[in-house]
KEKE-3310 file (N, C-alpha, C; in steps of 0.2 Angstrom, whole numbers, plus 5000, padded with zeros to 4 digits):
npx = (4989:4984:4996:4993:4981:4984:4993:4985:4974:4982:4987:4975:4971:4980:4979:4966:4968:4976:4967:4957:4961:4963:4951:4944:4951:4947:4933:4935:4939:4928:4919:4915:4906:4898:4896:4897:4886:4875:4880:4876:4862:4858:4861:4872:4889:4893:4899:4904:4918:4914:4905:4914:4924:4915:4911:4923:4931:4940:4953:4968:4970:4975:4974:4960:4959:4965:4958:4945:4951:4951:4941:4934:4940:4936:4923:4915:4909:4906:4894:4880:4880:4869:4857:4860:4861:4869:4882:4887:4874:4866:4873:4874:4861:4857:4866:4863:4850:4855:4867:4856:4849:4860:4864:4853:4852:4866:4864:4852:4856:4866:4861:4854:4862:4874:4870:4865:4876:4883:4877:4874:4888:4893:4885:4892:4891:4877:4859:4854:4865:4868:4857:4856:4871:4865:4857:4866:4874:4864:4860:4872:4874:4865:4859:4858:4850:4840:4834:4828:4818:4812:4806:4798:4789:4784:4777:4768:4759:4756:4750:4744:4750:4760:4776:4779:4780:4786:4799:4800:4807:4815:4813:4803:4791:4794:4787:4782:4794:4801:4792:4794:4808:4807:4807:4818:4828:4825:4829:4844:4850:4846:4858:4868:4866:4868:4881:4886:4882:4888:4903:4904:4902:4913:4922:4919:4918:4933:4938:4932:4941:4952:4966:4963:4950:4945:4949:4942:4930:4932:4934:4920:4913:4899:4893:4886:4889:4903:4903:4899:4909:4921:4924:4914:4921:4934:4933:4928:4938:4940:4927:4924:4931:4924:4913:4914:4920:4908:4899:4905:4904:4890:4885:4892:4885:4872:4867:4859:4848:4843:4839:4828:4819:4816:4823:4829:4844:4863:4867:4858:4858:4870:4871:4862:4868:4881:4874:4871:4882:4887:4899:4904:4893:4896:4909:4908:4899:4907:4916:4910:4908:4921:4926:4916:4921:4936:4933:4926:4936:4946:4938:4935:4951:4952:4943:4948:4961:4954:4947:4958:4969:4983:4986:4989:5001)
npy = (5365:5368:5363:5348:5346:5348:5338:5328:5330:5329:5316:5309:5312:5306:5293:5291:5293:5280:5272:5275:5270:5257:5253:5256:5247:5236:5237:5235:5224:5215:5202:5203:5218:5233:5234:5220:5216:5223:5220:5206:5206:5211:5201:5200:5204:5216:5233:5233:5238:5252:5254:5250:5262:5272:5271:5273:5263:5258:5262:5262:5254:5262:5276:5276:5277:5289:5299:5297:5300:5315:5320:5317:5325:5337:5338:5330:5315:5308:5300:5290:5274:5266:5274:5287:5298:5311:5305:5312:5317:5306:5298:5307:5310:5295:5294:5304:5296:5285:5291:5297:5286:5279:5288:5290:5275:5274:5285:5280:5267:5271:5279:5270:5258:5264:5268:5254:5247:5253:5252:5237:5235:5240:5230:5219:5201:5198:5195:5204:5206:5194:5191:5202:5198:5188:5193:5199:5190:5183:5193:5197:5187:5184:5186:5202:5203:5194:5197:5208:5203:5198:5206:5212:5204:5201:5211:5214:5202:5203:5216:5219:5228:5238:5244:5260:5259:5269:5281:5295:5310:5319:5332:5334:5328:5324:5316:5305:5300:5295:5286:5277:5272:5267:5252:5248:5253:5249:5236:5237:5242:5234:5225:5233:5240:5230:5229:5240:5239:5229:5233:5245:5240:5231:5239:5247:5239:5235:5249:5251:5243:5250:5258:5272:5274:5265:5270:5283:5278:5272:5285:5288:5293:5295:5282:5283:5297:5294:5285:5294:5305:5299:5287:5285:5296:5293:5282:5288:5291:5279:5275:5282:5281:5267:5272:5278:5266:5261:5268:5267:5254:5252:5261:5255:5243:5244:5237:5226:5228:5241:5235:5226:5234:5242:5256:5269:5270:5271:5258:5251:5256:5254:5240:5238:5245:5237:5224:5230:5232:5244:5254:5268:5273:5262:5266:5279:5276:5269:5278:5287:5280:5279:5291:5295:5288:5292:5304:5303:5296:5306:5316:5308:5308:5322:5324:5316:5324:5334:5330:5322:5329:5325:5321:5332:5338)
npz = (5088:5076:5068:5070:5065:5051:5048:5051:5040:5029:5030:5028:5016:5009:5012:5007:4993:4990:4993:4985:4974:4975:4976:4962:4956:4961:4956:4943:4941:4943:4935:4916:4909:4906:4893:4887:4893:4888:4874:4874:4878:4865:4858:4849:4841:4836:4834:4846:4849:4847:4856:4868:4867:4867:4881:4888:4890:4883:4884:4893:4909:4920:4913:4914:4927:4930:4922:4928:4944:4941:4937:4949:4959:4956:4959:4951:4947:4935:4923:4926:4918:4916:4919:4915:4920:4932:4942:4954:4958:4961:4971:4983:4986:4988:4998:5009:5014:5019:5028:5037:5042:5048:5058:5066:5073:5078:5089:5096:5099:5108:5118:5124:5126:5133:5147:5151:5149:5161:5172:5173:5174:5186:5194:5191:5189:5196:5195:5186:5178:5173:5164:5155:5151:5143:5133:5126:5121:5112:5105:5098:5091:5081:5064:5055:5044:5047:5060:5052:5044:5053:5062:5052:5046:5058:5063:5054:5054:5068:5071:5061:5050:5040:5035:5026:5008:5000:5001:5012:5013:5027:5026:5020:5029:5044:5052:5044:5038:5050:5052:5042:5044:5055:5058:5050:5059:5073:5068:5065:5078:5087:5087:5091:5101:5112:5107:5113:5127:5130:5128:5137:5149:5152:5152:5162:5173:5174:5177:5190:5196:5198:5208:5211:5210:5221:5231:5230:5234:5247:5253:5253:5242:5233:5224:5213:5208:5207:5196:5186:5186:5186:5183:5171:5162:5161:5152:5141:5130:5124:5121:5112:5101:5099:5095:5083:5076:5076:5068:5057:5054:5053:5043:5032:5032:5029:5017:5017:5024:5019:5006:5010:5017:5006:5005:4999:4997:5000:5001:4993:4980:4979:4977:4965:4956:4953:4950:4936:4931:4932:4932:4935:4945:4956:4960:4963:4974:4983:4985:4993:5004:5009:5012:5021:5031:5033:5038:5049:5057:5057:5064:5077:5081:5084:5093:5104:5108:5113:5126:5131:5140:5140:5128:5120:5124)
capx = (4983:4984:4999:4991:4975:4985:4997:4981:4973:4986:4987:4969:4971:4986:4974:4960:4970:4976:4961:4953:4965:4962:4943:4944:4955:4942:4928:4937:4941:4923:4919:4910:4905:4891:4898:4895:4878:4871:4879:4871:4854:4856:4861:4877:4895:4893:4900:4908:4924:4912:4904:4920:4927:4911:4910:4929:4935:4946:4959:4972:4965:4978:4971:4955:4958:4968:4952:4940:4951:4954:4935:4932:4943:4931:4915:4911:4909:4905:4887:4877:4881:4863:4851:4860:4861:4875:4884:4886:4867:4864:4877:4872:4854:4858:4870:4859:4846:4860:4869:4852:4848:4866:4867:4849:4856:4872:4863:4848:4859:4872:4856:4851:4867:4879:4868:4863:4883:4886:4873:4877:4896:4893:4883:4892:4889:4871:4856:4854:4871:4867:4850:4860:4873:4861:4854:4871:4875:4859:4860:4878:4874:4859:4860:4853:4844:4835:4831:4823:4813:4806:4802:4794:4784:4779:4774:4763:4755:4752:4747:4741:4753:4768:4779:4777:4784:4788:4802:4798:4812:4813:4811:4794:4788:4796:4783:4782:4800:4803:4787:4797:4814:4805:4808:4826:4831:4827:4834:4852:4850:4845:4864:4873:4864:4872:4889:4887:4882:4895:4909:4905:4903:4920:4926:4916:4922:4940:4940:4929:4945:4958:4966:4960:4942:4944:4950:4937:4925:4934:4933:4913:4910:4891:4893:4882:4895:4909:4902:4899:4915:4927:4922:4912:4925:4939:4931:4926:4942:4940:4920:4924:4934:4921:4907:4918:4920:4901:4896:4907:4903:4882:4886:4895:4882:4866:4864:4853:4843:4838:4835:4824:4814:4816:4825:4833:4850:4869:4868:4853:4861:4878:4868:4859:4874:4884:4872:4870:4891:4888:4905:4904:4890:4900:4916:4905:4896:4912:4920:4907:4909:4928:4926:4914:4924:4941:4930:4923:4941:4948:4933:4937:4956:4951:4939:4954:4964:4949:4944:4961:4975:4989:4987:4990:5009)
capy = (5361:5368:5357:5342:5345:5348:5332:5323:5331:5327:5309:5308:5314:5301:5288:5291:5291:5275:5269:5275:5266:5250:5254:5257:5241:5230:5238:5234:5217:5212:5199:5207:5225:5235:5233:5212:5214:5226:5215:5200:5208:5211:5195:5200:5206:5220:5238:5233:5243:5258:5254:5253:5269:5278:5271:5275:5255:5256:5265:5257:5255:5267:5282:5277:5281:5298:5302:5297:5305:5321:5322:5317:5331:5342:5335:5327:5309:5305:5298:5284:5272:5264:5279:5292:5303:5312:5300:5314:5317:5299:5296:5311:5309:5289:5294:5306:5292:5280:5293:5297:5280:5276:5292:5288:5269:5275:5288:5277:5263:5275:5281:5264:5253:5265:5267:5247:5245:5257:5248:5230:5234:5243:5226:5212:5195:5199:5192:5208:5206:5187:5192:5207:5195:5182:5196:5201:5184:5181:5201:5198:5181:5186:5190:5208:5202:5190:5202:5215:5200:5194:5212:5215:5198:5200:5216:5212:5198:5204:5222:5221:5235:5236:5252:5263:5257:5276:5285:5301:5314:5322:5339:5334:5326:5321:5310:5299:5299:5291:5279:5272:5270:5263:5246:5246:5257:5244:5230:5239:5245:5227:5222:5239:5241:5224:5228:5245:5237:5223:5237:5249:5235:5228:5245:5249:5234:5238:5256:5250:5241:5254:5261:5280:5272:5262:5276:5287:5274:5273:5293:5290:5295:5290:5277:5287:5301:5290:5283:5300:5309:5295:5280:5286:5301:5289:5278:5293:5291:5271:5274:5287:5277:5263:5273:5280:5261:5256:5272:5267:5249:5253:5265:5250:5237:5244:5234:5221:5230:5244:5230:5222:5237:5246:5261:5272:5273:5269:5251:5247:5260:5250:5233:5239:5247:5232:5221:5232:5234:5253:5255:5277:5273:5258:5269:5285:5274:5267:5283:5292:5277:5280:5299:5297:5285:5295:5310:5301:5295:5314:5319:5306:5311:5329:5323:5313:5330:5339:5327:5321:5334:5323:5320:5339:5339)
capz = (5085:5068:5065:5069:5060:5044:5047:5050:5035:5023:5030:5026:5008:5005:5013:5002:4986:4990:4995:4978:4968:4977:4974:4956:4953:4962:4953:4936:4942:4942:4928:4914:4911:4905:4886:4886:4895:4881:4867:4876:4877:4858:4854:4844:4845:4831:4838:4852:4847:4846:4863:4873:4866:4872:4888:4889:4892:4878:4887:4898:4915:4923:4910:4916:4934:4931:4922:4935:4948:4940:4938:4958:4961:4953:4960:4944:4946:4929:4923:4926:4911:4916:4920:4911:4926:4935:4948:4962:4962:4963:4977:4987:4988:4993:5005:5015:5017:5023:5034:5042:5045:5053:5064:5071:5075:5082:5093:5100:5103:5113:5123:5128:5127:5137:5152:5152:5152:5166:5176:5175:5175:5193:5198:5188:5193:5198:5191:5181:5173:5170:5160:5150:5145:5139:5128:5121:5117:5108:5099:5094:5086:5078:5058:5056:5040:5051:5064:5049:5042:5058:5063:5046:5046:5065:5064:5049:5057:5075:5071:5053:5048:5037:5034:5019:5004:4997:5006:5012:5015:5033:5024:5019:5034:5049:5055:5038:5037:5055:5052:5037:5046:5061:5058:5049:5064:5076:5065:5067:5085:5091:5087:5093:5109:5115:5108:5118:5133:5132:5129:5142:5154:5153:5154:5171:5178:5173:5181:5197:5200:5199:5214:5213:5212:5227:5236:5230:5237:5254:5256:5254:5236:5231:5217:5206:5207:5205:5189:5180:5187:5186:5178:5164:5158:5160:5145:5135:5125:5121:5119:5105:5095:5098:5092:5077:5071:5075:5064:5049:5053:5051:5036:5026:5032:5028:5012:5016:5028:5013:5003:5014:5019:5001:5006:4993:5002:4997:5000:4988:4975:4976:4974:4959:4950:4954:4946:4930:4929:4929:4936:4940:4951:4961:4961:4967:4981:4988:4986:4998:5010:5011:5013:5026:5037:5034:5041:5056:5060:5059:5070:5082:5083:5086:5101:5109:5110:5117:5131:5135:5140:5139:5120:5118:5124)
cpx = (4982:4989:4996:4984:4977:4989:4991:4976:4976:4987:4981:4969:4975:4981:4968:4961:4971:4972:4956:4956:4964:4954:4942:4948:4949:4936:4930:4938:4935:4922:4914:4909:4899:4891:4896:4889:4875:4873:4876:4865:4854:4859:4868:4885:4896:4892:4902:4914:4921:4909:4910:4923:4921:4910:4919:4934:4940:4953:4962:4970:4968:4975:4963:4953:4961:4961:4947:4943:4951:4946:4932:4934:4938:4923:4913:4915:4908:4896:4886:4878:4872:4857:4852:4861:4868:4877:4883:4879:4864:4867:4874:4865:4854:4861:4868:4855:4851:4863:4864:4851:4853:4867:4860:4850:4860:4869:4859:4851:4864:4867:4855:4856:4873:4876:4866:4871:4885:4882:4873:4884:4895:4890:4885:4892:4883:4867:4855:4859:4871:4861:4854:4864:4870:4859:4859:4874:4871:4860:4866:4878:4869:4861:4856:4848:4837:4831:4826:4817:4809:4802:4796:4787:4781:4775:4767:4758:4750:4748:4745:4744:4759:4770:4778:4782:4790:4792:4801:4803:4810:4812:4804:4790:4792:4794:4783:4789:4802:4797:4791:4804:4812:4809:4816:4830:4832:4830:4841:4852:4849:4854:4869:4872:4868:4879:4891:4887:4888:4903:4910:4904:4909:4923:4925:4921:4929:4943:4939:4936:4952:4957:4964:4953:4941:4947:4946:4932:4926:4934:4926:4909:4904:4894:4891:4888:4901:4909:4901:4906:4921:4928:4921:4918:4931:4938:4928:4930:4941:4932:4920:4925:4929:4915:4909:4917:4912:4899:4899:4904:4894:4883:4887:4890:4875:4861:4859:4847:4839:4836:4830:4819:4813:4817:4830:4840:4856:4870:4864:4856:4866:4877:4867:4866:4879:4881:4873:4878:4891:4893:4906:4899:4894:4904:4913:4903:4901:4918:4918:4908:4916:4928:4923:4918:4932:4939:4930:4930:4946:4945:4935:4944:4955:4948:4944:4956:4960:4947:4951:4969:4984:4990:4989:4997:5012)
cpy = (5361:5363:5351:5342:5345:5344:5326:5323:5328:5319:5307:5307:5306:5295:5287:5291:5285:5269:5268:5271:5259:5248:5252:5251:5235:5230:5234:5226:5212:5209:5201:5214:5227:5234:5225:5211:5217:5222:5209:5200:5207:5205:5196:5203:5214:5228:5238:5237:5250:5260:5256:5259:5275:5278:5271:5268:5254:5257:5260:5259:5260:5276:5283:5280:5288:5302:5303:5302:5313:5324:5323:5324:5338:5342:5333:5320:5304:5303:5291:5280:5268:5269:5285:5299:5304:5308:5304:5316:5312:5297:5302:5311:5301:5290:5297:5301:5288:5283:5294:5292:5278:5281:5289:5282:5271:5279:5284:5273:5265:5276:5275:5260:5257:5264:5259:5244:5246:5254:5240:5230:5236:5236:5219:5207:5193:5196:5197:5208:5200:5188:5197:5205:5190:5186:5196:5196:5182:5187:5198:5191:5181:5189:5196:5206:5197:5192:5207:5210:5199:5199:5213:5210:5198:5205:5215:5208:5201:5210:5223:5228:5233:5243:5254:5259:5263:5280:5290:5305:5317:5329:5339:5333:5321:5315:5303:5297:5294:5285:5274:5269:5267:5257:5244:5249:5251:5238:5231:5240:5238:5224:5228:5240:5235:5225:5236:5243:5232:5228:5240:5245:5232:5234:5248:5244:5233:5245:5254:5248:5243:5257:5267:5278:5268:5267:5282:5285:5274:5281:5294:5294:5292:5288:5283:5293:5297:5289:5288:5303:5306:5291:5283:5292:5298:5284:5281:5292:5284:5271:5277:5284:5271:5266:5275:5273:5259:5261:5269:5259:5248:5256:5260:5245:5238:5241:5232:5224:5235:5241:5227:5228:5243:5253:5264:5274:5270:5262:5247:5250:5256:5244:5232:5240:5241:5226:5223:5233:5240:5254:5263:5275:5268:5263:5276:5283:5274:5274:5288:5288:5277:5288:5299:5293:5288:5301:5308:5299:5302:5316:5316:5308:5316:5329:5320:5321:5333:5336:5325:5326:5331:5322:5327:5340:5333)
cpz = (5077:5065:5064:5066:5053:5044:5045:5041:5029:5023:5029:5020:5005:5007:5007:4994:4985:4990:4988:4971:4970:4973:4966:4954:4954:4957:4945:4936:4942:4935:4926:4914:4906:4895:4884:4890:4890:4873:4869:4876:4869:4853:4848:4847:4840:4835:4844:4854:4850:4854:4868:4873:4869:4877:4892:4890:4888:4879:4893:4905:4919:4921:4912:4924:4935:4928:4926:4940:4948:4940:4945:4959:4960:4955:4955:4944:4941:4929:4923:4919:4911:4916:4916:4915:4930:4940:4954:4963:4964:4969:4983:4989:4991:4998:5011:5018:5022:5030:5040:5047:5049:5059:5069:5074:5079:5090:5098:5103:5109:5120:5128:5130:5133:5145:5154:5153:5159:5172:5179:5175:5183:5197:5194:5193:5195:5194:5186:5176:5169:5162:5154:5146:5141:5133:5124:5118:5110:5102:5095:5089:5080:5070:5058:5050:5043:5054:5060:5047:5047:5061:5058:5046:5053:5065:5060:5052:5064:5075:5064:5051:5044:5035:5026:5014:5001:5003:5005:5015:5022:5032:5022:5025:5037:5052:5050:5039:5043:5054:5047:5038:5053:5063:5056:5055:5072:5073:5066:5073:5089:5092:5090:5099:5113:5114:5111:5124:5135:5132:5135:5149:5157:5155:5163:5176:5180:5180:5186:5200:5202:5206:5215:5215:5219:5233:5237:5235:5244:5257:5256:5248:5234:5225:5211:5204:5204:5199:5184:5181:5186:5181:5170:5159:5158:5153:5140:5128:5121:5117:5113:5100:5094:5093:5085:5072:5071:5068:5058:5048:5050:5044:5031:5027:5033:5020:5010:5019:5023:5009:5004:5013:5013:5001:5001:4995:4997:4996:4994:4982:4973:4972:4966:4953:4949:4950:4939:4928:4928:4934:4939:4945:4958:4963:4966:4975:4986:4991:4994:5006:5013:5014:5020:5034:5038:5038:5048:5060:5063:5064:5077:5086:5087:5094:5106:5112:5114:5123:5136:5135:5139:5133:5117:5118:5120)
residu = (MET:VAL:ARG:PHE:VAL:ALA:ARG:ARG:LEU:ALA:ALA:SER:LEU:VAL:THR:LEU:ILE:LEU:ALA:SER:ILE:VAL:VAL:PHE:ALA:MET:VAL:ARG:ALA:VAL:PRO:GLY:ASP:ILE:VAL:GLU:GLN:MET:LEU:GLY:GLN:LEU:GLY:GLY:THR:GLU:GLY:GLU:ALA:THR:LEU:ARG:ARG:PHE:PHE:GLY:LEU:ASP:GLN:PRO:ILE:TYR:LEU:GLN:TYR:LEU:ALA:TRP:LEU:GLY:GLY:ALA:VAL:GLN:GLY:ASP:LEU:GLY:VAL:SER:TRP:ARG:LEU:GLY:ARG:PRO:VAL:ALA:GLY:LEU:VAL:THR:SER:ALA:PHE:LEU:VAL:SER:PHE:GLN:LEU:SER:LEU:LEU:VAL:LEU:VAL:ILE:SER:ALA:VAL:ILE:GLY:VAL:PRO:VAL:GLY:LEU:ILE:VAL:GLY:ARG:ARG:SER:GLY:GLY:ALA:LEU:ASP:SER:ILE:VAL:GLN:SER:PHE:ASN:VAL:VAL:ALA:LEU:ALA:THR:PRO:VAL:PHE:TRP:ILE:GLY:LEU:MET:LEU:LEU:PHE:GLY:VAL:SER:GLU:VAL:PHE:SER:TRP:SER:PRO:PRO:THR:ILE:TYR:VAL:SER:PRO:PHE:ARG:SER:VAL:ALA:ASP:ASN:LEU:THR:ILE:LEU:LEU:LEU:PRO:ILE:LEU:SER:LEU:ALA:PHE:LEU:GLN:ILE:ALA:ALA:TYR:ALA:GLN:PHE:VAL:ARG:GLN:HIS:VAL:ILE:GLU:ALA:LEU:GLY:GLN:GLU:TYR:VAL:ARG:ALA:ALA:ARG:ALA:ARG:GLY:VAL:PRO:MET:ARG:ARG:LEU:LEU:MET:THR:HIS:VAL:LEU:ARG:ASN:ILE:LEU:VAL:PRO:LEU:SER:THR:PHE:MET:GLY:LEU:ILE:PHE:ILE:GLN:ILE:LEU:GLY:GLY:VAL:VAL:VAL:ILE:GLU:SER:ILE:PHE:GLY:LEU:PRO:GLY:LEU:GLY:ARG:LEU:LEU:VAL:ASN:ALA:LEU:ASN:ALA:ARG:ASP:PHE:PRO:VAL:VAL:GLN:GLY:ALA:LEU:LEU:ALA:VAL:LEU:VAL:ALA:ALA:ILE:THR:VAL:ASN:LEU:ILE:VAL:ASP:LEU:PHE:TYR:ARG:ALA:ILE:ASP:PRO:ARG:LEU:ARG:THR)
# end
């Protein structure tokens, strides 16, 4: 087990370094930079060399990357060119907002979607299955931003209520925090519930057709026990992979929802930094997403080995 974890950590480190190179190069490929914006606002070109030297943009790109990587290894992601604040602090506070939102959506979607998938998978072809399938098609085809806007406008018109515009940390007030996150969670969960239900339904149908399941049914094993001890246990491995992918997808796709509802999360920070060509903040935000994705993949791999004895050999 120790050797496996060591190998996975080494592979994750190599992946992170390669991904950081791609991120750094892509950010630098964005047309324009902060110096051009500043000179455009001032209406001149005087002092361009001084500004580029100040921001480190006069160095070759590989030296800029090595300097950034060296600081990142020590926990120093630089200083925001736009705000003049440490990037690490900005990214950490924004990441916690996006992480909380993504985790709540993941859990709520699983709590609703997995049982629905089990129920309709057990009774595939029936009226309930047709209704759920229709919901899944509509939910999977509906853009998240449209759901968010309709929820925002609908709640405002019907209940004459709108969510608070000032974010409150859960450490200050759990009730206020959940009130602010209610509509964003519903907007994102609408799609994910359908994805969970569709995924679990398909695997339940396949599992119920296996010989060992049919043999258990022939022995008189109750369907509820069969679903919980045989079917659900065997879909835990693919389900854990699916949950890991869903979490990464949610975390990487909260940009629009955070902008609609004014949440100070990673997506909103990234959009503002891109508009201002604030490269250190963009690189720090993307690095946080990469680290989260690699960490989730590592946790999923470890979970595999915990629930599937075949992988331990």
